[in-house]
Backbone atoms as SQL, in Angstrom:
CREATE TABLE atoms (id INTEGER PRIMARY KEY, chain TEXT, resi INTEGER, resn TEXT, atom TEXT, x REAL, y REAL, z REAL);
INSERT INTO atoms VALUES
  (1, 'A', 1, 'MET', 'N', -64.287, 1.768, -54.379),
  (2, 'A', 1, 'MET', 'CA', -63.941, 0.357, -54.328),
  (3, 'A', 1, 'MET', 'C', -64.888, -0.472, -55.192),
  (4, 'A', 2, 'ASN', 'N', -66.128, -0.043, -55.396),
  (5, 'A', 2, 'ASN', 'CA', -67.071, -0.788, -56.206),
  (6, 'A', 2, 'ASN', 'C', -67.052, -0.372, -57.666),
  (7, 'A', 3, 'ASP', 'N', -66.115, 0.504, -58.050),
  (8, 'A', 3, 'ASP', 'CA', -66.025, 0.925, -59.441),
  (9, 'A', 3, 'ASP', 'C', -65.598, -0.251, -60.310),
  (10, 'A', 4, 'PRO', 'N', -66.220, -0.400, -61.484),
  (11, 'A', 4, 'PRO', 'CA', -65.806, -1.496, -62.366),
  (12, 'A', 4, 'PRO', 'C', -64.385, -1.276, -62.892),
  (13, 'A', 5, 'VAL', 'N', -63.734, -2.383, -63.258),
  (14, 'A', 5, 'VAL', 'CA', -62.353, -2.371, -63.729),
  (15, 'A', 5, 'VAL', 'C', -62.289, -3.154, -65.034),
  (16, 'A', 6, 'ARG', 'N', -61.335, -2.785, -65.885),
  (17, 'A', 6, 'ARG', 'CA', -61.133, -3.519, -67.137),
  (18, 'A', 6, 'ARG', 'C', -60.852, -4.993, -66.847),
  (19, 'A', 7, 'LEU', 'N', -61.388, -5.864, -67.694),
  (20, 'A', 7, 'LEU', 'CA', -61.235, -7.304, -67.519),
  (21, 'A', 7, 'LEU', 'C', -59.770, -7.728, -67.553),
  (22, 'A', 8, 'ASP', 'N', -59.013, -7.262, -68.551),
  (23, 'A', 8, 'ASP', 'CA', -57.622, -7.696, -68.657),
  (24, 'A', 8, 'ASP', 'C', -56.798, -7.242, -67.456),
  (25, 'A', 9, 'LEU', 'N', -57.095, -6.065, -66.935),
  (26, 'A', 9, 'LEU', 'CA', -56.387, -5.575, -65.757),
  (27, 'A', 9, 'LEU', 'C', -56.731, -6.414, -64.527),
  (28, 'A', 10, 'TRP', 'N', -58.006, -6.714, -64.341),
  (29, 'A', 10, 'TRP', 'CA', -58.409, -7.498, -63.168),
  (30, 'A', 10, 'TRP', 'C', -57.829, -8.905, -63.225),
  (31, 'A', 11, 'LEU', 'N', -57.818, -9.526, -64.413),
  (32, 'A', 11, 'LEU', 'CA', -57.249, -10.871, -64.542),
  (33, 'A', 11, 'LEU', 'C', -55.775, -10.880, -64.166),
  (34, 'A', 12, 'ASP', 'N', -55.066, -9.793, -64.507),
  (35, 'A', 12, 'ASP', 'CA', -53.656, -9.685, -64.142),
  (36, 'A', 12, 'ASP', 'C', -53.503, -9.467, -62.639),
  (37, 'A', 13, 'VAL', 'N', -54.291, -8.570, -62.060),
  (38, 'A', 13, 'VAL', 'CA', -54.207, -8.276, -60.624),
  (39, 'A', 13, 'VAL', 'C', -54.558, -9.527, -59.811),
  (40, 'A', 14, 'ALA', 'N', -55.518, -10.317, -60.278),
  (41, 'A', 14, 'ALA', 'CA', -55.937, -11.528, -59.567),
  (42, 'A', 14, 'ALA', 'C', -54.977, -12.692, -59.788),
  (43, 'A', 15, 'CYS', 'N', -53.912, -12.460, -60.544),
  (44, 'A', 15, 'CYS', 'CA', -52.869, -13.469, -60.809),
  (45, 'A', 15, 'CYS', 'C', -53.422, -14.697, -61.537),
  (46, 'A', 16, 'LEU', 'N', -54.409, -14.491, -62.385),
  (47, 'A', 16, 'LEU', 'CA', -54.923, -15.574, -63.210),
  (48, 'A', 16, 'LEU', 'C', -54.134, -15.688, -64.505),
  (49, 'A', 17, 'PHE', 'N', -53.418, -14.626, -64.859),
  (50, 'A', 17, 'PHE', 'CA', -52.475, -14.617, -65.971),
  (51, 'A', 17, 'PHE', 'C', -51.200, -13.950, -65.482),
  (52, 'A', 18, 'LYS', 'N', -50.078, -14.279, -66.106),
  (53, 'A', 18, 'LYS', 'CA', -48.802, -13.719, -65.656),
  (54, 'A', 18, 'LYS', 'C', -48.714, -12.221, -65.921),
  (55, 'A', 19, 'THR', 'N', -49.232, -11.777, -67.064),
  (56, 'A', 19, 'THR', 'CA', -49.143, -10.364, -67.411),
  (57, 'A', 19, 'THR', 'C', -50.486, -9.878, -67.949),
  (58, 'A', 20, 'ARG', 'N', -50.635, -8.568, -67.980),
  (59, 'A', 20, 'ARG', 'CA', -51.854, -7.981, -68.533),
  (60, 'A', 20, 'ARG', 'C', -51.943, -8.256, -70.022),
  (61, 'A', 21, 'SER', 'N', -50.811, -8.205, -70.714),
  (62, 'A', 21, 'SER', 'CA', -50.840, -8.452, -72.155),
  (63, 'A', 21, 'SER', 'C', -51.227, -9.896, -72.465),
  (64, 'A', 22, 'GLU', 'N', -50.827, -10.832, -71.614),
  (65, 'A', 22, 'GLU', 'CA', -51.236, -12.222, -71.796),
  (66, 'A', 22, 'GLU', 'C', -52.749, -12.360, -71.597),
  (67, 'A', 23, 'ALA', 'N', -53.287, -11.667, -70.609),
  (68, 'A', 23, 'ALA', 'CA', -54.735, -11.676, -70.371),
  (69, 'A', 23, 'ALA', 'C', -55.467, -11.046, -71.553),
  (70, 'A', 24, 'LYS', 'N', -54.906, -9.975, -72.095),
  (71, 'A', 24, 'LYS', 'CA', -55.510, -9.304, -73.250),
  (72, 'A', 24, 'LYS', 'C', -55.541, -10.235, -74.459),
  (73, 'A', 25, 'ARG', 'N', -54.439, -10.941, -74.702),
  (74, 'A', 25, 'ARG', 'CA', -54.397, -11.877, -75.837),
  (75, 'A', 25, 'ARG', 'C', -55.424, -12.989, -75.671),
  (76, 'A', 26, 'ALA', 'N', -55.592, -13.487, -74.454),
  (77, 'A', 26, 'ALA', 'CA', -56.576, -14.544, -74.202),
  (78, 'A', 26, 'ALA', 'C', -57.994, -14.035, -74.463),
  (79, 'A', 27, 'CYS', 'N', -58.269, -12.795, -74.070),
  (80, 'A', 27, 'CYS', 'CA', -59.591, -12.208, -74.319),
  (81, 'A', 27, 'CYS', 'C', -59.826, -12.048, -75.818),
  (82, 'A', 28, 'GLU', 'N', -58.820, -11.540, -76.522),
  (83, 'A', 28, 'GLU', 'CA', -58.957, -11.327, -77.962),
  (84, 'A', 28, 'GLU', 'C', -59.107, -12.632, -78.721),
  (85, 'A', 29, 'ALA', 'N', -58.539, -13.704, -78.187),
  (86, 'A', 29, 'ALA', 'CA', -58.646, -15.012, -78.827),
  (87, 'A', 29, 'ALA', 'C', -59.968, -15.703, -78.509),
  (88, 'A', 30, 'GLY', 'N', -60.783, -15.095, -77.631),
  (89, 'A', 30, 'GLY', 'CA', -62.086, -15.667, -77.311),
  (90, 'A', 30, 'GLY', 'C', -62.031, -16.738, -76.246),
  (91, 'A', 31, 'ARG', 'N', -60.948, -16.822, -75.473),
  (92, 'A', 31, 'ARG', 'CA', -60.824, -17.839, -74.436),
  (93, 'A', 31, 'ARG', 'C', -61.362, -17.380, -73.089),
  (94, 'A', 32, 'VAL', 'N', -61.849, -16.136, -73.006),
  (95, 'A', 32, 'VAL', 'CA', -62.392, -15.622, -71.752),
  (96, 'A', 32, 'VAL', 'C', -63.827, -15.164, -71.989),
  (97, 'A', 33, 'SER', 'N', -64.731, -15.611, -71.131),
  (98, 'A', 33, 'SER', 'CA', -66.113, -15.145, -71.229),
  (99, 'A', 33, 'SER', 'C', -66.573, -14.684, -69.846),
  (100, 'A', 34, 'VAL', 'N', -67.426, -13.662, -69.854),
  (101, 'A', 34, 'VAL', 'CA', -67.981, -13.119, -68.617),
  (102, 'A', 34, 'VAL', 'C', -69.486, -13.272, -68.690),
  (103, 'A', 35, 'ASN', 'N', -70.053, -13.934, -67.697),
  (104, 'A', 35, 'ASN', 'CA', -71.503, -14.191, -67.660),
  (105, 'A', 35, 'ASN', 'C', -71.976, -14.833, -68.958),
  (106, 'A', 36, 'ASP', 'N', -71.243, -15.831, -69.419),
  (107, 'A', 36, 'ASP', 'CA', -71.560, -16.624, -70.616),
  (108, 'A', 36, 'ASP', 'C', -71.546, -15.821, -71.909),
  (109, 'A', 37, 'GLN', 'N', -70.830, -14.701, -71.955),
  (110, 'A', 37, 'GLN', 'CA', -70.660, -13.923, -73.176),
  (111, 'A', 37, 'GLN', 'C', -69.174, -13.711, -73.414),
  (112, 'A', 38, 'THR', 'N', -68.729, -13.969, -74.637),
  (113, 'A', 38, 'THR', 'CA', -67.328, -13.747, -74.962),
  (114, 'A', 38, 'THR', 'C', -66.977, -12.300, -74.660),
  (115, 'A', 39, 'ALA', 'N', -65.848, -12.099, -73.983),
  (116, 'A', 39, 'ALA', 'CA', -65.520, -10.765, -73.480),
  (117, 'A', 39, 'ALA', 'C', -64.280, -10.203, -74.157),
  (118, 'A', 40, 'LYS', 'N', -64.320, -8.913, -74.435),
  (119, 'A', 40, 'LYS', 'CA', -63.156, -8.202, -74.936),
  (120, 'A', 40, 'LYS', 'C', -62.343, -7.725, -73.740),
  (121, 'A', 41, 'PRO', 'N', -61.066, -7.368, -73.958),
  (122, 'A', 41, 'PRO', 'CA', -60.220, -6.962, -72.834),
  (123, 'A', 41, 'PRO', 'C', -60.707, -5.718, -72.109),
  (124, 'A', 42, 'ASN', 'N', -61.419, -4.836, -72.799),
  (125, 'A', 42, 'ASN', 'CA', -61.853, -3.589, -72.156),
  (126, 'A', 42, 'ASN', 'C', -63.213, -3.707, -71.468),
  (127, 'A', 43, 'ARG', 'N', -63.787, -4.899, -71.410),
  (128, 'A', 43, 'ARG', 'CA', -65.077, -5.085, -70.735),
  (129, 'A', 43, 'ARG', 'C', -64.918, -4.781, -69.257),
  (130, 'A', 44, 'GLN', 'N', -65.923, -4.175, -68.673),
  (131, 'A', 44, 'GLN', 'CA', -65.895, -3.816, -67.258),
  (132, 'A', 44, 'GLN', 'C', -66.310, -5.023, -66.407),
  (133, 'A', 45, 'VAL', 'N', -65.547, -5.276, -65.352),
  (134, 'A', 45, 'VAL', 'CA', -65.814, -6.387, -64.445),
  (135, 'A', 45, 'VAL', 'C', -66.363, -5.814, -63.143),
  (136, 'A', 46, 'ARG', 'N', -67.404, -6.442, -62.628),
  (137, 'A', 46, 'ARG', 'CA', -68.017, -6.015, -61.371),
  (138, 'A', 46, 'ARG', 'C', -68.067, -7.202, -60.406),
  (139, 'A', 47, 'GLU', 'N', -68.293, -6.914, -59.155),
  (140, 'A', 47, 'GLU', 'CA', -68.432, -7.984, -58.174),
  (141, 'A', 47, 'GLU', 'C', -69.619, -8.868, -58.552),
  (142, 'A', 48, 'GLY', 'N', -69.434, -10.181, -58.410),
  (143, 'A', 48, 'GLY', 'CA', -70.499, -11.128, -58.718),
  (144, 'A', 48, 'GLY', 'C', -70.453, -11.663, -60.138),
  (145, 'A', 49, 'ASP', 'N', -69.643, -11.085, -61.015),
  (146, 'A', 49, 'ASP', 'CA', -69.531, -11.588, -62.380),
  (147, 'A', 49, 'ASP', 'C', -68.912, -12.985, -62.368),
  (148, 'A', 50, 'ARG', 'N', -69.366, -13.815, -63.291),
  (149, 'A', 50, 'ARG', 'CA', -68.832, -15.176, -63.434),
  (150, 'A', 50, 'ARG', 'C', -67.953, -15.205, -64.679),
  (151, 'A', 51, 'ILE', 'N', -66.699, -15.564, -64.505),
  (152, 'A', 51, 'ILE', 'CA', -65.725, -15.574, -65.599),
  (153, 'A', 51, 'ILE', 'C', -65.320, -17.009, -65.874),
  (154, 'A', 52, 'ARG', 'N', -65.282, -17.371, -67.150),
  (155, 'A', 52, 'ARG', 'CA', -64.805, -18.687, -67.571),
  (156, 'A', 52, 'ARG', 'C', -63.582, -18.476, -68.448),
  (157, 'A', 53, 'ILE', 'N', -62.477, -19.106, -68.070),
  (158, 'A', 53, 'ILE', 'CA', -61.213, -18.971, -68.785),
  (159, 'A', 53, 'ILE', 'C', -60.871, -20.305, -69.421),
  (160, 'A', 54, 'GLY', 'N', -60.653, -20.295, -70.729),
  (161, 'A', 54, 'GLY', 'CA', -60.234, -21.500, -71.427),
  (162, 'A', 54, 'GLY', 'C', -58.758, -21.756, -71.184),
  (163, 'A', 55, 'ARG', 'N', -58.439, -22.932, -70.724),
  (164, 'A', 55, 'ARG', 'CA', -57.059, -23.331, -70.457),
  (165, 'A', 55, 'ARG', 'C', -56.626, -24.367, -71.491),
  (166, 'A', 56, 'PRO', 'N', -55.332, -24.662, -71.571),
  (167, 'A', 56, 'PRO', 'CA', -54.854, -25.625, -72.571),
  (168, 'A', 56, 'PRO', 'C', -55.482, -27.006, -72.425),
  (169, 'A', 57, 'PHE', 'N', -55.491, -27.734, -73.523),
  (170, 'A', 57, 'PHE', 'CA', -55.967, -29.114, -73.603),
  (171, 'A', 57, 'PHE', 'C', -57.444, -29.254, -73.281),
  (172, 'A', 58, 'GLY', 'N', -58.249, -28.246, -73.657),
  (173, 'A', 58, 'GLY', 'CA', -59.691, -28.338, -73.521),
  (174, 'A', 58, 'GLY', 'C', -60.230, -28.130, -72.115),
  (175, 'A', 59, 'ARG', 'N', -59.380, -27.764, -71.181),
  (176, 'A', 59, 'ARG', 'CA', -59.857, -27.518, -69.823),
  (177, 'A', 59, 'ARG', 'C', -60.337, -26.084, -69.710),
  (178, 'A', 60, 'HIS', 'N', -61.024, -25.779, -68.618),
  (179, 'A', 60, 'HIS', 'CA', -61.484, -24.420, -68.362),
  (180, 'A', 60, 'HIS', 'C', -61.477, -24.163, -66.856),
  (181, 'A', 61, 'GLN', 'N', -61.507, -22.888, -66.500),
  (182, 'A', 61, 'GLN', 'CA', -61.507, -22.478, -65.099),
  (183, 'A', 61, 'GLN', 'C', -62.665, -21.517, -64.900),
  (184, 'A', 62, 'ASP', 'N', -63.514, -21.792, -63.919),
  (185, 'A', 62, 'ASP', 'CA', -64.662, -20.943, -63.608),
  (186, 'A', 62, 'ASP', 'C', -64.360, -20.134, -62.353),
  (187, 'A', 63, 'ILE', 'N', -64.591, -18.816, -62.454),
  (188, 'A', 63, 'ILE', 'CA', -64.268, -17.881, -61.387),
  (189, 'A', 63, 'ILE', 'C', -65.487, -17.010, -61.105),
  (190, 'A', 64, 'ILE', 'N', -65.723, -16.706, -59.843),
  (191, 'A', 64, 'ILE', 'CA', -66.723, -15.707, -59.471),
  (192, 'A', 64, 'ILE', 'C', -65.977, -14.553, -58.807),
  (193, 'A', 65, 'VAL', 'N', -66.169, -13.344, -59.331),
  (194, 'A', 65, 'VAL', 'CA', -65.466, -12.165, -58.838),
  (195, 'A', 65, 'VAL', 'C', -66.055, -11.758, -57.489),
  (196, 'A', 66, 'ARG', 'N', -65.204, -11.602, -56.483),
  (197, 'A', 66, 'ARG', 'CA', -65.631, -11.171, -55.153),
  (198, 'A', 66, 'ARG', 'C', -65.221, -9.730, -54.873),
  (199, 'A', 67, 'ILE', 'N', -64.002, -9.361, -55.217),
  (200, 'A', 67, 'ILE', 'CA', -63.493, -8.015, -54.951),
  (201, 'A', 67, 'ILE', 'C', -62.884, -7.472, -56.237),
  (202, 'A', 68, 'VAL', 'N', -63.182, -6.214, -56.540),
  (203, 'A', 68, 'VAL', 'CA', -62.660, -5.570, -57.745),
  (204, 'A', 68, 'VAL', 'C', -61.683, -4.482, -57.320),
  (205, 'A', 69, 'ILE', 'N', -60.418, -4.650, -57.718),
  (206, 'A', 69, 'ILE', 'CA', -59.406, -3.630, -57.443),
  (207, 'A', 69, 'ILE', 'C', -58.511, -3.465, -58.662),
  (208, 'A', 70, 'GLU', 'N', -57.790, -2.347, -58.729),
  (209, 'A', 70, 'GLU', 'CA', -56.873, -2.074, -59.834),
  (210, 'A', 70, 'GLU', 'C', -55.420, -2.233, -59.431),
  (211, 'A', 71, 'GLN', 'N', -55.122, -2.091, -58.137),
  (212, 'A', 71, 'GLN', 'CA', -53.738, -2.120, -57.688),
  (213, 'A', 71, 'GLN', 'C', -53.258, -3.559, -57.544),
  (214, 'A', 72, 'HIS', 'N', -51.998, -3.763, -57.911),
  (215, 'A', 72, 'HIS', 'CA', -51.415, -5.090, -57.752),
  (216, 'A', 72, 'HIS', 'C', -51.194, -5.389, -56.274),
  (217, 'A', 73, 'ILE', 'N', -51.439, -6.639, -55.920),
  (218, 'A', 73, 'ILE', 'CA', -51.220, -7.090, -54.551),
  (219, 'A', 73, 'ILE', 'C', -50.431, -8.392, -54.618),
  (220, 'A', 74, 'LYS', 'N', -50.007, -8.892, -53.458),
  (221, 'A', 74, 'LYS', 'CA', -49.239, -10.132, -53.427),
  (222, 'A', 74, 'LYS', 'C', -50.089, -11.284, -53.948),
  (223, 'A', 75, 'LYS', 'N', -49.415, -12.256, -54.557),
  (224, 'A', 75, 'LYS', 'CA', -50.128, -13.386, -55.133),
  (225, 'A', 75, 'LYS', 'C', -50.922, -14.157, -54.074),
  (226, 'A', 76, 'ALA', 'N', -50.363, -14.309, -52.895),
  (227, 'A', 76, 'ALA', 'CA', -51.068, -15.019, -51.821),
  (228, 'A', 76, 'ALA', 'C', -52.342, -14.281, -51.427),
  (229, 'A', 77, 'GLU', 'N', -52.303, -12.947, -51.460),
  (230, 'A', 77, 'GLU', 'CA', -53.484, -12.158, -51.107),
  (231, 'A', 77, 'GLU', 'C', -54.484, -12.074, -52.255),
  (232, 'A', 78, 'ALA', 'N', -54.017, -12.284, -53.482),
  (233, 'A', 78, 'ALA', 'CA', -54.888, -12.159, -54.656),
  (234, 'A', 78, 'ALA', 'C', -55.968, -13.235, -54.694),
  (235, 'A', 79, 'LYS', 'N', -55.767, -14.314, -53.991),
  (236, 'A', 79, 'LYS', 'CA', -56.746, -15.407, -54.009),
  (237, 'A', 79, 'LYS', 'C', -58.062, -15.036, -53.345),
  (238, 'A', 80, 'VAL', 'N', -58.074, -13.954, -52.546),
  (239, 'A', 80, 'VAL', 'CA', -59.327, -13.531, -51.916),
  (240, 'A', 80, 'VAL', 'C', -60.186, -12.709, -52.875),
  (241, 'A', 81, 'LEU', 'N', -59.637, -12.348, -54.034),
  (242, 'A', 81, 'LEU', 'CA', -60.378, -11.537, -55.000),
  (243, 'A', 81, 'LEU', 'C', -61.449, -12.331, -55.737),
  (244, 'A', 82, 'PHE', 'N', -61.342, -13.652, -55.713),
  (245, 'A', 82, 'PHE', 'CA', -62.285, -14.480, -56.472),
  (246, 'A', 82, 'PHE', 'C', -62.508, -15.809, -55.774),
  (247, 'A', 83, 'ASP', 'N', -63.605, -16.459, -56.166),
  (248, 'A', 83, 'ASP', 'CA', -63.888, -17.830, -55.747),
  (249, 'A', 83, 'ASP', 'C', -63.729, -18.716, -56.967),
  (250, 'A', 84, 'ASP', 'N', -62.928, -19.747, -56.843),
  (251, 'A', 84, 'ASP', 'CA', -62.726, -20.687, -57.941),
  (252, 'A', 84, 'ASP', 'C', -63.776, -21.789, -57.808),
  (253, 'A', 85, 'VAL', 'N', -64.726, -21.812, -58.733),
  (254, 'A', 85, 'VAL', 'CA', -65.814, -22.788, -58.684),
  (255, 'A', 85, 'VAL', 'C', -65.677, -23.819, -59.800),
  (256, 'A', 86, 'THR', 'N', -64.457, -24.043, -60.253),
  (257, 'A', 86, 'THR', 'CA', -64.191, -25.028, -61.294),
  (258, 'A', 86, 'THR', 'C', -64.502, -26.414, -60.744),
  (259, 'A', 87, 'PRO', 'N', -65.303, -27.202, -61.467),
  (260, 'A', 87, 'PRO', 'CA', -65.607, -28.546, -60.962),
  (261, 'A', 87, 'PRO', 'C', -64.347, -29.419, -60.955),
  (262, 'A', 88, 'LYS', 'N', -64.262, -30.300, -59.985),
  (263, 'A', 88, 'LYS', 'CA', -63.129, -31.222, -59.897),
  (264, 'A', 88, 'LYS', 'C', -63.171, -32.179, -61.091),
  (265, 'A', 89, 'PRO', 'N', -62.010, -32.546, -61.636),
  (266, 'A', 89, 'PRO', 'CA', -61.996, -33.471, -62.771),
  (267, 'A', 89, 'PRO', 'C', -62.434, -34.874, -62.345),
  (268, 'A', 90, 'THR', 'N', -63.108, -35.545, -63.247),
  (269, 'A', 90, 'THR', 'CA', -63.553, -36.908, -62.980),
  (270, 'A', 90, 'THR', 'C', -62.353, -37.849, -63.090),
  (271, 'A', 91, 'PRO', 'N', -62.455, -39.049, -62.537),
  (272, 'A', 91, 'PRO', 'CA', -61.343, -40.007, -62.670),
  (273, 'A', 91, 'PRO', 'C', -60.996, -40.304, -64.127),
  (274, 'A', 92, 'GLU', 'N', -62.007, -40.308, -65.006),
  (275, 'A', 92, 'GLU', 'CA', -61.743, -40.551, -66.423),
  (276, 'A', 92, 'GLU', 'C', -60.908, -39.427, -67.022),
  (277, 'A', 93, 'GLU', 'N', -61.220, -38.161, -66.642),
  (278, 'A', 93, 'GLU', 'CA', -60.447, -37.019, -67.137),
  (279, 'A', 93, 'GLU', 'C', -59.011, -37.068, -66.627),
  (280, 'A', 94, 'LEU', 'N', -58.833, -37.431, -65.374),
  (281, 'A', 94, 'LEU', 'CA', -57.490, -37.545, -64.822),
  (282, 'A', 94, 'LEU', 'C', -56.683, -38.608, -65.552),
  (283, 'A', 95, 'GLU', 'N', -57.315, -39.722, -65.858),
  (284, 'A', 95, 'GLU', 'CA', -56.630, -40.793, -66.593),
  (285, 'A', 95, 'GLU', 'C', -56.283, -40.345, -68.008),
  (286, 'A', 96, 'MET', 'N', -57.206, -39.612, -68.661),
  (287, 'A', 96, 'MET', 'CA', -56.926, -39.109, -70.005),
  (288, 'A', 96, 'MET', 'C', -55.741, -38.140, -69.980),
  (289, 'A', 97, 'ARG', 'N', -55.678, -37.272, -68.987),
  (290, 'A', 97, 'ARG', 'CA', -54.561, -36.334, -68.864),
  (291, 'A', 97, 'ARG', 'C', -53.247, -37.065, -68.661),
  (292, 'A', 98, 'ARG', 'N', -53.266, -38.121, -67.834),
  (293, 'A', 98, 'ARG', 'CA', -52.052, -38.896, -67.579),
  (294, 'A', 98, 'ARG', 'C', -51.568, -39.564, -68.856),
  (295, 'A', 99, 'ILE', 'N', -52.495, -40.158, -69.602),
  (296, 'A', 99, 'ILE', 'CA', -52.129, -40.813, -70.857),
  (297, 'A', 99, 'ILE', 'C', -51.615, -39.798, -71.860),
  (298, 'A', 100, 'GLU', 'N', -52.249, -38.626, -71.929),
  (299, 'A', 100, 'GLU', 'CA', -51.811, -37.580, -72.857),
  (300, 'A', 100, 'GLU', 'C', -50.411, -37.084, -72.508),
  (301, 'A', 101, 'ARG', 'N', -50.118, -36.926, -71.213),
  (302, 'A', 101, 'ARG', 'CA', -48.768, -36.505, -70.796),
  (303, 'A', 101, 'ARG', 'C', -47.734, -37.536, -71.217),
  (304, 'A', 102, 'GLN', 'N', -48.053, -38.827, -71.034),
  (305, 'A', 102, 'GLN', 'CA', -47.132, -39.879, -71.443),
  (306, 'A', 102, 'GLN', 'C', -46.921, -39.858, -72.955),
  (307, 'A', 103, 'TYR', 'N', -48.001, -39.674, -73.698),
  (308, 'A', 103, 'TYR', 'CA', -47.904, -39.640, -75.159),
  (309, 'A', 103, 'TYR', 'C', -47.027, -38.478, -75.612),
  (310, 'A', 104, 'ARG', 'N', -47.267, -37.294, -75.039),
  (311, 'A', 104, 'ARG', 'CA', -46.469, -36.122, -75.414),
  (312, 'A', 104, 'ARG', 'C', -44.997, -36.307, -75.063),
  (313, 'A', 105, 'ALA', 'N', -44.718, -36.921, -73.913),
  (314, 'A', 105, 'ALA', 'CA', -43.326, -37.154, -73.514),
  (315, 'A', 105, 'ALA', 'C', -42.654, -38.129, -74.469),
  (316, 'A', 106, 'SER', 'N', -43.356, -39.176, -74.875),
  (317, 'A', 106, 'SER', 'CA', -42.756, -40.143, -75.804),
  (318, 'A', 106, 'SER', 'C', -42.598, -39.539, -77.195),
  (319, 'A', 107, 'ALA', 'N', -43.540, -38.681, -77.593),
  (320, 'A', 107, 'ALA', 'CA', -43.430, -38.033, -78.906),
  (321, 'A', 107, 'ALA', 'C', -42.248, -37.076, -78.920),
  (322, 'A', 108, 'ARG', 'N', -42.015, -36.385, -77.809),
  (323, 'A', 108, 'ARG', 'CA', -40.873, -35.483, -77.714),
  (324, 'A', 108, 'ARG', 'C', -39.571, -36.270, -77.777),
  (325, 'A', 109, 'ALA', 'N', -39.540, -37.413, -77.085),
  (326, 'A', 109, 'ALA', 'CA', -38.324, -38.225, -77.051),
  (327, 'A', 109, 'ALA', 'C', -38.024, -38.817, -78.424),
  (328, 'A', 110, 'ALA', 'N', -39.071, -39.153, -79.173),
  (329, 'A', 110, 'ALA', 'CA', -38.880, -39.758, -80.483),
  (330, 'A', 110, 'ALA', 'C', -38.839, -38.715, -81.590),
  (331, 'A', 111, 'GLY', 'N', -38.907, -37.460, -81.238),
  (332, 'A', 111, 'GLY', 'CA', -38.944, -36.376, -82.225),
  (333, 'A', 111, 'GLY', 'C', -37.599, -36.134, -82.888),
  (334, 'A', 112, 'ALA', 'N', -37.361, -34.926, -83.278),
  (335, 'A', 112, 'ALA', 'CA', -36.141, -34.551, -83.972),
  (336, 'A', 112, 'ALA', 'C', -34.933, -34.761, -83.063),
  (337, 'A', 113, 'PRO', 'N', -33.810, -35.144, -83.657),
  (338, 'A', 113, 'PRO', 'CA', -32.609, -35.366, -82.839),
  (339, 'A', 113, 'PRO', 'C', -32.077, -34.055, -82.269),
  (340, 'A', 114, 'ASP', 'N', -31.466, -34.151, -81.097),
  (341, 'A', 114, 'ASP', 'CA', -30.870, -32.957, -80.514),
  (342, 'A', 114, 'ASP', 'C', -29.489, -32.711, -81.141),
  (343, 'A', 115, 'ARG', 'N', -28.794, -31.717, -80.668),
  (344, 'A', 115, 'ARG', 'CA', -27.528, -31.310, -81.263),
  (345, 'A', 115, 'ARG', 'C', -26.496, -32.439, -81.252),
  (346, 'A', 116, 'ASN', 'N', -26.355, -33.115, -80.136),
  (347, 'A', 116, 'ASN', 'CA', -25.373, -34.197, -80.049),
  (348, 'A', 116, 'ASN', 'C', -25.728, -35.356, -80.976),
  (349, 'A', 117, 'GLN', 'N', -27.007, -35.672, -81.061),
  (350, 'A', 117, 'GLN', 'CA', -27.425, -36.756, -81.949),
  (351, 'A', 117, 'GLN', 'C', -27.190, -36.383, -83.412),
  (352, 'A', 118, 'ARG', 'N', -27.437, -35.125, -83.765),
  (353, 'A', 118, 'ARG', 'CA', -27.174, -34.683, -85.148),
  (354, 'A', 118, 'ARG', 'C', -25.696, -34.792, -85.473),
  (355, 'A', 119, 'ARG', 'N', -24.855, -34.381, -84.549),
  (356, 'A', 119, 'ARG', 'CA', -23.407, -34.474, -84.777),
  (357, 'A', 119, 'ARG', 'C', -22.975, -35.923, -84.959),
  (358, 'A', 120, 'GLU', 'N', -23.495, -36.818, -84.151),
  (359, 'A', 120, 'GLU', 'CA', -23.163, -38.236, -84.275),
  (360, 'A', 120, 'GLU', 'C', -23.632, -38.791, -85.619),
  (361, 'A', 121, 'LEU', 'N', -24.835, -38.432, -86.041),
  (362, 'A', 121, 'LEU', 'CA', -25.329, -38.873, -87.348),
  (363, 'A', 121, 'LEU', 'C', -24.445, -38.358, -88.477),
  (364, 'A', 122, 'ARG', 'N', -24.031, -37.108, -88.378),
  (365, 'A', 122, 'ARG', 'CA', -23.158, -36.520, -89.381),
  (366, 'A', 122, 'ARG', 'C', -21.820, -37.269, -89.448),
  (367, 'A', 123, 'ARG', 'N', -21.263, -37.617, -88.286),
  (368, 'A', 123, 'ARG', 'CA', -19.996, -38.356, -88.248),
  (369, 'A', 123, 'ARG', 'C', -20.151, -39.737, -88.899),
  (370, 'A', 124, 'LEU', 'N', -21.248, -40.393, -88.601),
  (371, 'A', 124, 'LEU', 'CA', -21.479, -41.719, -89.184),
  (372, 'A', 124, 'LEU', 'C', -21.618, -41.634, -90.701),
  (373, 'A', 125, 'LYS', 'N', -22.303, -40.612, -91.188),
  (374, 'A', 125, 'LYS', 'CA', -22.465, -40.470, -92.638),
  (375, 'A', 125, 'LYS', 'C', -21.145, -40.172, -93.316),
  (376, 'A', 126, 'GLU', 'N', -20.281, -39.400, -92.659),
  (377, 'A', 126, 'GLU', 'CA', -19.000, -39.051, -93.244),
  (378, 'A', 126, 'GLU', 'C', -18.064, -40.240, -93.314),
  (379, 'A', 127, 'ARG', 'N', -18.197, -41.216, -92.430),
  (380, 'A', 127, 'ARG', 'CA', -17.336, -42.402, -92.394),
  (381, 'A', 127, 'ARG', 'C', -17.629, -43.346, -93.544),
  (382, 'A', 128, 'ARG', 'N', -18.776, -43.285, -94.117),
  (383, 'A', 128, 'ARG', 'CA', -19.151, -44.229, -95.192),
  (384, 'A', 128, 'ARG', 'C', -18.349, -44.042, -96.380);
């Protein structure tokens, strides 16, 4: 039970990534570090290791490994494998995220026309 396990496998078993290949890609991209060192997917994980995972939009998640296993378990049970010590976001960060979500939604709405809008534009051009 105390045998070390590959990092990408443990991240998948702990349900921190949807698949092992997704965890492997994150490790290869340098978004995962173990004990403040960038980690490759084949790095061995042991109890007590501190893992930092880079998430989208500049956020990160800090994890402390409590239990090391290789077998997949239910997602509800997987939460006992680690302690999430990610600091809570400050009110300023929450406000920045809210503004960014609004900006992205408005940019999507003002972006390229969808299929129906393209057809309508085509009809209008043909009428001229």
